[in-house]
C-alpha positions, 0 to 999 in steps of 0.5 A: 684410083689407086694412084690417087690413094697412093698420092694421098697416102704419101702426103699423109705420111709426109705431113705426119713426119713433118709435124712430129719432127718439128722441134719447139723452142723454150716458151709457152705451150707445154706442161712444165712449171718453174716456181721460186720465191722472191726474198727481200733484204733490207738496207738502211740509208747508209747501205748497212744490212739491217738484218731484216729479211723476208719473202715479198708479196706482190712483186714483179717477176719476169721470164725470158724464153730461150735466147729471146732479147726481151721477157716473154711474160711477167707475173707477180708474187703471191702472199708468201713471195712465191711465183710460178710460170706454168705451161712451159716447153722444154728449153732454157729459161731465165727468171728475174726481178729487179733489185735496188742498187744500194748507194747508187747516186749516179747511173742506174738505180736497179739491176736484174737478179737473174736465175737460169733454169733448164727444163728437160722434163716436159711435165716437170716442176723446177724450183729456181734459187731464191731471187734476193733483192735489196730494199 
């Protein structure tokens, strides 16, 4: 009986150590938040800046977790151009939105404007620089 107790205790200790020694990569499942805003700069058809700048509502923003090749989540900005990715673990992230390329006549007509953020406090809120896109 004492042998069974020791085996059970050893199994419990090994399981506990394994559970708490696992490292989680960047991604959902935590308590941190990344927030920011998307700003639009207007250009005319000749690619001359019109002087109009505003925070844009209902604009797609994407997040890449760690070194992933593709985005992990997509949200849309609120009425004041703010976006927020919640429930993140510590790690490195990239947030981005697509912008027109002024004057593009051949090749791609959009580009990703990327901001990199490192979450180090598992309960922290991190504010990214404005993502400035061309319209």
